[in-house]
N, C-alpha and C positions, 0 to 999 in steps of 0.2 A: 695672760697666754704664754706658755712657756716660750723659748726662743730656742727651735728645733733645728738643728742641720741634718740630714740626711747624707751620707757617705755612701757609693757605691762599691760593693765588694766583686760582685760577679754579674756578668752577664749572658745571657744566650740566648737562643731565639723565641725560647719561650719562656726563659724566668728571667728574674732578677733576686739579687738580694742587696740589703742595705743595710749597714749601721745607721744607730738614729743615737745623736750624740745633742748633750746638752751642755751647753759650753766646751768643757773639755773632757766632760762625762759622758761613757757612755750608757744609754740607759737603756735602749732596745736594740732588737733589731725585728727586718719585714723579711721576707720571704715571698714573693709575688710568681704565681705561675697563671700562665695567658692558654687557655685554651681557644678554639676556636666560636665557642657557644659560653663560656662563664671564666670570670678571674675570679683564681682562688688565692687567698692571703693569711701567711701564718704571721701575727703581730705577737712577739715574745718583748714585755717590757717590764722592767724594773719596779719591785713592789711599793719604790716610793711615790710614783708618780698617781696621780690622781686622775679621777672617771675623765676631768675636763681636756685633761692630755691628752690621755688614752684617743678622745675623739677627737683632737685637732693633730692625732697620727694619723689616724682613718680616714678624716676628710681630707689631708695631704696627698694620700695615696690615692683618694678617689680623683679628686680634682688634677691632679700633677703626675702624679707617675705612668695612671694607666692609659691616661690621654697622649703622654709624650713619646708611647711607641707604637702609636697607632694602630691599635688593633680594636677595634670595638668591644665594649665593656661588656655587654650582653648582662648575664647575671653576675653578681658581686657579691661574692659568699668570705666573711672576715670570721678567723678564730684568732681569738688574744687568750692569750697564758701571759700570768702576771704573776713575780717572784722575783728571787734571786738566784742567778747562774752559781751555780756548784763548780765547776769546772771546763774547761776547752780540752778534747781529746784531738791532736795533730801527731802526725808523723814526724814534721818540721823539727819539734820541740819535745823530748822527752821529758822534761819537768814539767810540762804543762798534761801530762797524762795519770799524776796523780790524786789521791784525793784523799782525804780524811775519814775515818769511820763514819763521822756524821753528816758526809756527804759533802763537805764542802774544800774547796780546794787547798793546798798545802800555803 
């Protein structure tokens, strides 16, 4: 079982965003959106993670994060994306806005 840590980046009344860390390396990101009847989750993970680790992330979201905000879970929909990050766009740092021709960041 992977040793994962979730670091909250953003919290609003109806959503949360977390970085998923394994040791000191970011291996994923979780975006959770709450409605009155459903919980929508987008999970983006590194291509190196096993299906067991991805399931561990989903189980943690279901058991810990949805209950923690006090919103009835209702229907739970999870979209999983697995691959590699090709860059980060940000107004704060112009260098983060550059990509190479093959889609990878410089």
